[in-house]
Legacy VTK file of the C-alpha trace (Angstrom):
# vtk DataFile Version 3.0
C-alpha trace
ASCII
DATASET POLYDATA
POINTS 606 float
0.000 0.000 0.000
1.279 3.476 -0.852
2.360 5.880 1.834
-0.787 7.952 2.551
1.301 11.098 3.083
2.463 10.831 -0.541
-1.043 10.626 -1.983
-2.222 14.027 -3.249
-4.884 12.677 -5.602
-7.798 13.542 -3.325
-8.561 14.087 0.320
-5.899 13.192 2.917
-6.049 9.593 4.147
-5.946 10.538 7.819
-7.296 7.186 8.969
-4.276 5.421 7.435
-1.411 7.681 8.519
0.962 5.939 10.941
4.065 7.337 12.648
6.276 5.124 10.497
4.955 6.833 7.358
6.302 10.227 8.376
10.060 9.828 7.880
9.982 8.112 4.452
7.380 10.539 3.094
9.186 13.656 4.300
12.546 12.385 3.024
11.118 11.745 -0.444
9.276 15.068 -0.608
12.342 16.942 0.617
14.425 15.334 -2.127
11.839 16.304 -4.738
11.623 19.855 -3.410
15.407 20.250 -3.306
15.647 19.019 -6.895
12.955 21.509 -7.932
14.882 24.289 -6.200
18.017 23.354 -8.144
16.138 23.533 -11.436
14.470 26.815 -10.454
17.839 28.403 -9.677
18.819 28.258 -13.350
15.440 28.402 -15.081
15.778 30.522 -18.207
14.131 32.569 -19.367
12.706 33.302 -15.934
8.921 33.463 -16.249
5.972 32.609 -14.057
5.475 29.280 -15.830
9.136 28.248 -15.942
10.060 29.391 -12.438
7.200 30.001 -9.964
4.843 27.192 -10.998
7.321 24.270 -10.815
8.765 25.613 -7.577
5.278 25.871 -6.080
4.412 22.368 -7.323
7.230 20.712 -5.392
7.192 22.791 -2.243
3.395 22.661 -1.930
3.478 18.859 -1.745
6.063 19.014 1.029
4.182 21.629 3.031
0.862 19.826 2.617
2.261 16.522 3.863
4.110 18.165 6.736
0.981 20.155 7.569
-0.945 16.893 7.962
1.699 15.545 10.331
1.721 18.758 12.379
-2.070 18.729 12.506
-2.220 15.134 13.727
0.396 15.954 16.341
-1.933 18.698 17.625
-5.193 16.744 17.685
-4.314 13.060 18.319
-0.906 13.257 19.950
0.759 9.944 20.807
4.338 9.233 21.930
5.080 7.508 18.615
3.667 10.305 16.472
5.444 12.921 18.556
8.734 11.079 18.128
8.254 10.996 14.352
7.303 14.685 14.287
10.273 15.756 16.412
12.665 13.626 14.356
11.612 15.232 11.079
11.101 18.803 12.286
14.827 19.722 11.977
14.971 18.491 8.379
11.909 20.480 7.369
13.160 23.573 9.180
16.576 23.326 7.506
14.911 23.163 4.115
12.788 26.215 4.896
15.843 28.147 6.105
17.864 27.234 3.009
14.967 28.232 0.780
14.703 31.633 2.460
18.445 32.261 2.068
18.866 31.043 -1.504
20.556 33.882 -3.393
19.936 32.258 -6.770
16.185 32.149 -6.137
16.344 35.684 -4.782
17.963 36.787 -8.043
15.335 34.925 -10.068
12.522 36.743 -8.275
14.272 40.062 -8.884
14.559 39.030 -12.523
10.812 38.426 -12.639
10.196 41.909 -11.298
12.408 43.374 -14.006
11.130 41.148 -16.828
8.941 42.167 -19.746
6.028 40.090 -18.426
5.929 42.006 -15.107
3.764 44.710 -16.694
1.104 42.086 -17.444
0.958 40.620 -13.951
-2.227 41.072 -11.985
-2.194 42.346 -8.406
-1.960 38.833 -6.942
1.157 37.855 -8.895
2.835 41.156 -8.142
2.102 40.675 -4.440
3.582 37.157 -4.524
6.834 38.500 -5.978
7.010 41.518 -3.663
6.394 39.340 -0.603
9.007 36.848 -1.760
11.648 39.571 -2.133
10.808 40.911 1.327
10.928 37.421 2.848
14.333 36.681 1.316
15.685 39.761 3.068
14.010 38.732 6.342
15.191 35.168 5.856
18.852 36.159 5.802
19.528 35.886 2.067
21.729 39.007 2.146
23.874 37.838 5.075
27.426 36.577 4.813
27.977 32.823 4.739
28.881 32.511 8.431
25.885 34.620 9.458
23.617 32.594 7.157
24.727 29.390 8.814
24.103 30.804 12.270
20.698 32.171 11.177
19.705 28.685 9.981
20.912 27.117 13.231
18.799 29.566 15.205
15.692 28.812 13.147
16.179 25.077 13.601
16.625 25.367 17.353
13.652 27.726 17.658
11.425 25.229 15.830
12.427 22.475 18.243
11.989 24.704 21.298
8.539 25.883 20.208
7.429 22.296 19.643
8.771 21.282 23.051
7.024 24.241 24.715
3.669 23.226 23.243
4.182 19.539 24.047
5.053 20.365 27.658
1.826 22.337 28.076
-0.208 19.495 26.578
1.493 16.837 28.718
1.214 18.875 31.913
-2.489 19.443 31.218
-3.194 15.783 30.514
-1.077 14.498 33.440
-3.053 16.188 36.217
-6.299 14.972 37.709
-8.083 15.018 41.041
-10.300 12.207 42.279
-12.803 12.765 45.063
-15.474 10.579 46.616
-16.937 13.477 48.601
-20.333 14.535 47.186
-20.006 17.873 48.984
-17.381 18.838 46.409
-20.058 18.760 43.712
-22.315 21.497 45.042
-23.204 24.046 42.364
-21.714 22.127 39.459
-23.859 21.575 36.344
-25.277 18.072 35.954
-23.349 17.374 32.757
-20.043 18.273 34.448
-20.805 15.914 37.338
-21.788 13.171 34.882
-18.589 13.653 32.895
-16.489 13.541 36.078
-18.241 10.345 37.140
-17.669 8.799 33.705
-13.980 9.792 33.802
-13.543 8.063 37.167
-15.374 4.951 35.988
-13.168 4.808 32.883
-10.198 4.531 35.250
-11.955 1.824 37.254
-12.488 4.153 40.212
-15.485 5.309 42.206
-16.222 8.976 42.794
-15.576 11.861 40.446
-12.455 12.685 38.445
-11.691 16.329 37.666
-9.152 17.393 35.041
-7.691 20.564 33.544
-9.508 20.100 30.233
-11.545 23.261 29.643
-15.013 21.579 29.667
-14.170 20.573 33.250
-11.939 23.399 34.456
-14.101 26.371 33.414
-17.369 25.135 34.987
-15.540 24.335 38.228
-14.177 27.879 38.382
-17.569 29.404 37.538
-20.034 27.225 39.444
-18.397 25.086 42.151
-19.595 26.247 45.559
-16.692 24.389 47.145
-13.882 26.897 47.399
-11.279 24.182 48.023
-12.130 22.508 44.712
-11.877 25.801 42.828
-8.542 26.596 44.471
-7.141 23.121 43.824
-7.882 23.234 40.085
-6.826 26.867 39.771
-3.414 26.198 41.266
-2.844 23.063 39.187
-3.742 24.990 36.045
-1.624 28.033 36.952
1.473 25.944 37.709
1.423 23.803 34.563
4.734 23.332 32.713
6.685 25.176 35.406
9.281 24.485 38.098
6.466 23.429 40.447
5.793 20.198 38.562
7.612 17.515 36.595
11.061 18.890 35.769
10.891 17.301 32.324
7.884 19.498 31.511
9.255 22.770 32.907
9.183 25.529 30.266
11.393 27.947 32.231
14.579 27.202 30.297
12.655 27.005 27.012
11.333 30.543 27.528
14.791 31.944 28.262
16.369 30.200 25.291
13.588 31.179 22.867
13.932 34.840 23.843
17.733 34.771 23.539
17.612 33.153 20.101
14.952 35.530 18.824
17.036 38.513 19.936
20.108 37.063 18.219
18.178 36.364 15.009
16.843 39.925 14.872
20.313 41.352 15.526
21.777 39.346 12.640
19.347 41.133 10.327
20.143 44.547 11.789
16.966 45.000 13.830
17.041 46.604 17.265
15.006 43.711 18.658
12.695 40.861 17.727
9.630 43.090 17.958
11.029 45.274 15.173
11.617 42.157 13.057
8.078 40.920 13.767
6.264 44.113 12.774
8.189 44.271 9.481
5.470 42.024 8.016
2.531 43.668 9.803
0.407 46.778 9.344
1.904 48.456 12.424
4.893 50.607 11.565
6.965 50.015 14.704
6.905 48.467 18.200
6.691 51.990 19.615
3.485 52.603 17.673
2.007 49.377 19.035
2.988 50.216 22.614
1.533 53.709 22.283
-1.738 52.250 21.017
-1.893 49.688 23.838
-1.106 52.223 26.559
-3.657 54.680 25.208
-6.280 51.952 25.309
-5.169 50.945 28.806
-5.537 54.493 30.094
-9.105 54.538 28.819
-10.032 51.036 29.980
-8.459 50.836 33.427
-10.942 53.129 35.238
-13.763 50.863 34.035
-11.786 47.787 35.090
-11.244 49.296 38.549
-14.968 49.929 38.826
-15.678 46.332 37.788
-13.283 45.075 40.442
-14.727 47.290 43.190
-18.274 46.139 42.383
-17.185 42.512 42.429
-15.372 42.880 45.759
-18.407 44.540 47.354
-20.766 41.862 46.053
-18.473 39.021 47.131
-18.144 40.507 50.599
-21.775 41.439 51.154
-23.586 38.613 49.361
-21.153 35.684 49.314
-19.304 36.246 52.578
-15.926 36.371 50.833
-13.835 38.928 52.710
-10.883 38.478 50.385
-11.362 37.851 46.681
-8.799 35.270 45.550
-7.945 34.376 41.958
-10.058 31.202 42.196
-13.039 33.252 43.360
-13.171 35.636 40.398
-15.137 33.565 37.898
-17.440 32.197 40.624
-18.246 35.589 42.131
-18.609 37.136 38.677
-21.139 34.518 37.640
-23.107 35.080 40.864
-23.035 38.854 40.333
-24.213 38.479 36.732
-27.097 36.291 37.903
-28.077 38.825 40.552
-27.811 41.825 38.242
-29.331 40.422 35.046
-31.504 37.561 36.346
-29.982 34.818 34.243
-27.086 32.409 34.423
-24.718 31.209 31.730
-25.756 27.673 32.601
-29.418 28.513 31.965
-28.558 29.970 28.557
-26.310 27.028 27.719
-29.264 24.624 27.757
-30.671 26.356 24.659
-27.556 26.243 22.503
-27.691 22.606 21.464
-25.069 21.503 19.004
-27.361 20.546 16.049
-29.218 23.863 16.218
-26.036 25.928 16.601
-24.454 24.296 13.560
-27.647 24.699 11.542
-27.755 28.371 12.562
-24.122 28.906 11.614
-24.638 27.289 8.234
-27.765 29.380 7.689
-25.741 32.560 8.251
-23.212 31.394 5.660
-26.010 30.774 3.171
-27.634 34.144 3.834
-24.345 36.023 3.451
-22.749 34.193 0.546
-25.433 32.076 -1.109
-23.473 28.929 -0.288
-24.893 25.750 1.214
-23.032 23.699 3.799
-23.651 20.007 3.213
-22.474 16.946 5.096
-19.700 15.139 3.252
-17.519 12.068 3.700
-13.768 11.879 4.205
-11.198 9.836 6.114
-10.809 11.432 9.564
-8.348 11.236 12.469
-10.918 10.635 15.232
-14.548 9.480 15.410
-15.554 12.925 16.751
-14.598 14.623 13.493
-17.188 15.625 10.911
-16.656 16.779 7.356
-18.596 19.280 5.244
-18.593 20.800 1.787
-19.519 24.310 0.647
-21.433 24.446 -2.627
-22.836 27.349 -4.627
-26.307 27.756 -6.148
-25.220 25.709 -9.186
-23.939 22.865 -7.033
-20.296 23.733 -7.725
-17.824 22.943 -4.960
-16.302 26.021 -3.273
-14.364 24.217 -0.560
-14.512 21.670 2.263
-13.778 21.659 5.974
-13.230 19.325 8.902
-14.938 20.116 12.223
-13.374 18.718 15.416
-15.393 20.151 18.310
-14.659 18.240 21.507
-11.851 18.340 24.066
-9.954 15.104 24.748
-6.606 13.906 26.020
-3.854 14.187 23.441
-5.459 17.243 21.836
-3.993 20.721 22.131
-6.151 23.195 24.039
-7.814 26.237 22.538
-9.571 26.789 19.231
-8.062 27.384 15.815
-8.398 27.228 12.053
-5.655 25.937 9.805
-5.433 25.190 6.122
-4.952 21.661 4.865
-4.913 22.575 1.179
-5.084 26.060 -0.284
-6.909 27.284 -3.354
-4.763 27.271 -6.453
-5.304 27.735 -10.170
-3.629 24.867 -12.008
-3.432 23.638 -15.569
-6.013 21.002 -14.627
-8.446 23.482 -13.108
-9.061 25.048 -9.710
-7.722 23.266 -6.632
-10.402 23.935 -4.018
-9.451 24.851 -0.441
-9.654 22.444 2.478
-9.446 23.616 6.113
-9.497 22.380 9.701
-11.764 23.972 12.318
-10.807 22.818 15.822
-12.421 23.611 19.189
-12.338 22.135 22.695
-15.964 21.995 23.814
-17.675 19.482 26.097
-19.519 16.588 24.468
-23.100 15.543 25.126
-24.017 12.881 27.676
-26.880 10.522 28.513
-28.004 10.478 24.889
-28.408 14.245 24.764
-26.608 16.529 22.318
-23.764 18.746 23.456
-24.754 22.177 24.714
-22.552 25.239 24.319
-22.055 28.341 26.402
-22.820 31.487 24.419
-19.108 32.297 24.549
-18.391 28.929 22.936
-20.924 29.663 20.204
-19.064 32.927 19.596
-15.769 31.004 19.449
-17.218 28.653 16.840
-18.415 31.580 14.716
-15.003 33.233 15.160
-13.114 30.202 13.864
-15.610 29.791 11.040
-14.796 33.394 10.071
-11.157 32.385 9.689
-12.294 29.322 7.777
-14.430 31.374 5.393
-11.476 33.715 4.786
-9.613 30.646 3.547
-12.502 28.853 1.847
-13.985 31.776 -0.079
-10.804 33.227 -1.536
-10.984 33.880 -5.268
-7.210 34.204 -5.595
-5.506 31.373 -7.431
-1.872 32.043 -6.483
-0.718 30.020 -3.485
1.369 32.752 -1.910
-1.571 35.123 -1.458
-4.626 32.850 -1.489
-6.794 32.884 1.631
-4.906 34.107 4.676
-1.519 33.668 2.986
0.246 36.996 2.717
-2.278 38.787 4.933
-0.719 40.905 7.667
-1.123 39.172 11.023
-2.637 42.280 12.600
-5.369 42.257 9.931
-6.129 38.545 9.830
-8.666 38.693 12.691
-11.128 40.914 10.812
-13.251 38.142 9.195
-13.410 36.213 12.463
-14.496 39.265 14.470
-17.084 40.021 11.795
-18.710 36.604 12.188
-18.978 36.973 15.972
-21.557 39.736 15.549
-24.194 37.293 14.302
-24.188 35.631 17.739
-25.847 38.797 19.039
-28.613 39.190 16.440
-31.989 38.032 17.734
-33.168 36.673 14.395
-30.079 34.470 14.175
-29.942 33.469 17.843
-33.593 32.448 17.828
-32.972 30.070 14.914
-29.898 28.462 16.477
-31.480 27.575 19.829
-33.616 24.675 21.039
-33.696 23.726 24.718
-31.976 20.416 25.307
-35.050 19.032 27.100
-38.088 20.924 25.802
-36.871 21.861 22.323
-38.168 25.404 22.818
-36.164 28.307 21.346
-34.466 30.855 23.578
-37.134 33.207 25.011
-36.870 36.790 23.786
-36.787 38.184 27.331
-33.826 35.942 28.200
-32.011 37.150 25.090
-32.676 40.758 26.111
-31.068 40.053 29.483
-28.066 38.499 27.704
-27.839 41.601 25.542
-27.967 43.855 28.598
-25.069 41.842 30.075
-23.023 41.843 26.877
-20.498 44.325 28.235
-20.518 42.938 31.769
-16.995 43.333 33.191
-15.672 44.434 29.782
-13.249 46.723 31.597
-11.614 43.801 33.397
-11.598 41.733 30.221
-9.920 44.518 28.227
-7.113 45.204 30.689
-6.395 41.478 30.943
-5.874 41.294 27.182
-3.794 44.470 27.315
-1.660 42.841 30.010
-0.874 39.958 27.654
-0.221 42.244 24.687
2.028 44.670 26.590
3.962 41.799 28.162
4.523 40.227 24.748
5.632 43.430 23.040
7.963 44.525 25.842
9.390 41.026 26.179
10.465 41.191 22.533
11.723 44.773 22.526
12.942 46.310 25.805
13.711 43.135 27.752
17.292 42.568 28.942
17.707 39.131 30.582
21.008 40.204 32.176
19.205 42.793 34.310
15.646 41.516 34.357
13.492 38.399 34.517
10.417 37.372 32.579
8.309 37.225 35.751
9.549 40.626 36.958
8.620 42.194 33.624
5.154 40.668 33.838
4.713 42.106 37.331
5.651 45.579 36.081
3.104 45.265 33.290
0.517 44.276 35.884
1.497 47.306 37.964
0.605 49.379 34.935
-2.684 47.843 33.809
-3.968 44.953 35.933
-6.771 45.082 38.483
-6.782 41.330 39.213
-3.351 40.192 40.463
-2.691 36.441 40.314
-0.743 34.786 43.141
3.052 34.964 43.003
3.200 31.285 42.099
1.072 31.733 38.971
3.201 30.814 35.939
1.156 32.187 33.061
4.201 32.706 30.781
4.972 28.981 30.930
1.657 28.294 29.170
1.572 31.330 26.845
1.652 29.217 23.688
0.448 32.059 21.478
3.847 33.752 21.706
6.193 30.864 22.523
4.730 28.136 20.308
2.404 29.964 17.915
2.659 32.760 15.404
1.954 35.684 17.726
5.395 36.621 19.112
5.472 40.437 19.250
2.066 40.186 17.622
-0.408 39.269 20.350
-1.828 42.788 20.180
LINES 1 607
606 0 1 2 3 4 5 6 7 8 9 10 11 12 13 14 15 16 17 18 19 20 21 22 23 24 25 26 27 28 29 30 31 32 33 34 35 36 37 38 39 40 41 42 43 44 45 46 47 48 49 50 51 52 53 54 55 56 57 58 59 60 61 62 63 64 65 66 67 68 69 70 71 72 73 74 75 76 77 78 79 80 81 82 83 84 85 86 87 88 89 90 91 92 93 94 95 96 97 98 99 100 101 102 103 104 105 106 107 108 109 110 111 112 113 114 115 116 117 118 119 120 121 122 123 124 125 126 127 128 129 130 131 132 133 134 135 136 137 138 139 140 141 142 143 144 145 146 147 148 149 150 151 152 153 154 155 156 157 158 159 160 161 162 163 164 165 166 167 168 169 170 171 172 173 174 175 176 177 178 179 180 181 182 183 184 185 186 187 188 189 190 191 192 193 194 195 196 197 198 199 200 201 202 203 204 205 206 207 208 209 210 211 212 213 214 215 216 217 218 219 220 221 222 223 224 225 226 227 228 229 230 231 232 233 234 235 236 237 238 239 240 241 242 243 244 245 246 247 248 249 250 251 252 253 254 255 256 257 258 259 260 261 262 263 264 265 266 267 268 269 270 271 272 273 274 275 276 277 278 279 280 281 282 283 284 285 286 287 288 289 290 291 292 293 294 295 296 297 298 299 300 301 302 303 304 305 306 307 308 309 310 311 312 313 314 315 316 317 318 319 320 321 322 323 324 325 326 327 328 329 330 331 332 333 334 335 336 337 338 339 340 341 342 343 344 345 346 347 348 349 350 351 352 353 354 355 356 357 358 359 360 361 362 363 364 365 366 367 368 369 370 371 372 373 374 375 376 377 378 379 380 381 382 383 384 385 386 387 388 389 390 391 392 393 394 395 396 397 398 399 400 401 402 403 404 405 406 407 408 409 410 411 412 413 414 415 416 417 418 419 420 421 422 423 424 425 426 427 428 429 430 431 432 433 434 435 436 437 438 439 440 441 442 443 444 445 446 447 448 449 450 451 452 453 454 455 456 457 458 459 460 461 462 463 464 465 466 467 468 469 470 471 472 473 474 475 476 477 478 479 480 481 482 483 484 485 486 487 488 489 490 491 492 493 494 495 496 497 498 499 500 501 502 503 504 505 506 507 508 509 510 511 512 513 514 515 516 517 518 519 520 521 522 523 524 525 526 527 528 529 530 531 532 533 534 535 536 537 538 539 540 541 542 543 544 545 546 547 548 549 550 551 552 553 554 555 556 557 558 559 560 561 562 563 564 565 566 567 568 569 570 571 572 573 574 575 576 577 578 579 580 581 582 583 584 585 586 587 588 589 590 591 592 593 594 595 596 597 598 599 600 601 602 603 604 605
């Protein structure tokens, strides 16, 4: 049987991919890509068809196969798959570094820009060439040979460190659990959370209830558990993940320090004052100083509202809940109680109306209303039984694109929610290659034969990720380098996702996407009006928390000097500036900040 990672004839054969397929497939595709690079270096005359197309053909196959491996590593992580991923990551990184530093290719792209056919290029092709020339400069193509070699070494080590950072967070999350046989611990918890905890204990052959740090367990405990000890226990376990307080093999402390040092060195090689300056070179923002000015201006406006939010919460917790001191593990609980008292509804009450089938039908109805496209169930090999597959078709039945939907949290799956592309749109000699994307969330599943129910915030998350997906799926651009989100500045890429969130607050749409899990009745209008009244509840505290993360990230990559400072000290100074809720001293948020240490948001979280 052929290696499934080498089959590009149709949809990926996810159900057949084994760890032992990874090395042989990547080695073969690397060899093909390297041969294509050699031919491209001397292609003459240099034209789009003789140079760009064959280079794209070979490198696209490599990136598609490697993308499948990286995706599987994120959603069905096993020791064997991780070993295969980690073993091949350096090879793939080295190829990417060499590609970005290839002076012959750099010269060929400059030749394209100066060629007679340049005048006939459309905006997309011109953008591909302009981005390529910029990326060669940022990739170290103009460095001396010794500096090039060091630049490549840094990129390879950074890739390994980022992977290790993410794997440590996943392993630390999955490793922790708490088993109790005390029913008093369960007071206040939603029935489905209790049922899931019971099922988790039974799966391990134990009696009682098993609590974990997976978000469908952790968040309800923080918001609803009357037992303060349970909230504190899970909060501390979550806050100390991947730090010096746990398994030394999963401690991200050294990874953080090394990542920051290497990023600073990489930026210096290219002549930048710091990594933040390097990062914003591909963004809409003009400089780190401009970003910091924007963030601080917003903080000055938001903090008074955040302080008011905090004062109201403290007063309510003291007077109504008997909590003299508001600890970090009390915040979500007291906030939920205050929201219930002020607006006469609870998130848990609302959650019963957002049943998974109705939410998906409502989402797909919005897509049809906006774009005239139907979302239809489809069939494809998948990586887990939870995964569903859909196709987007136009009024004539023509395929626009397809997407995988992986909604539920589970062990071995990275936390959070994201969209990623599996295959991008591309115009080829054989026709249009339609886009294929992944949409991944970490919601709780249904129980006792009932469908899953979603918090309104989770519905918004789903719409947000679908916005990213639509950005990729609905592109009309046929050039790989600028199709979908490719080539879009990272501080502009959130626009389509934010746009889609708005439909979660339109009564006509919300009414259609709700049906009570027991009665089947839609969300009552008066309950929606109370939700709407609470839409900006504690928005001051929410805003300054996000500003804390953004300021920390930007300063960490610009003004930070590890010889005179520490990561935790910098974070405390940022909190001095903007925070109203101070976590305990043992909180190790940076050790789990995957957005900037294992994702694409370094000096870009803003």
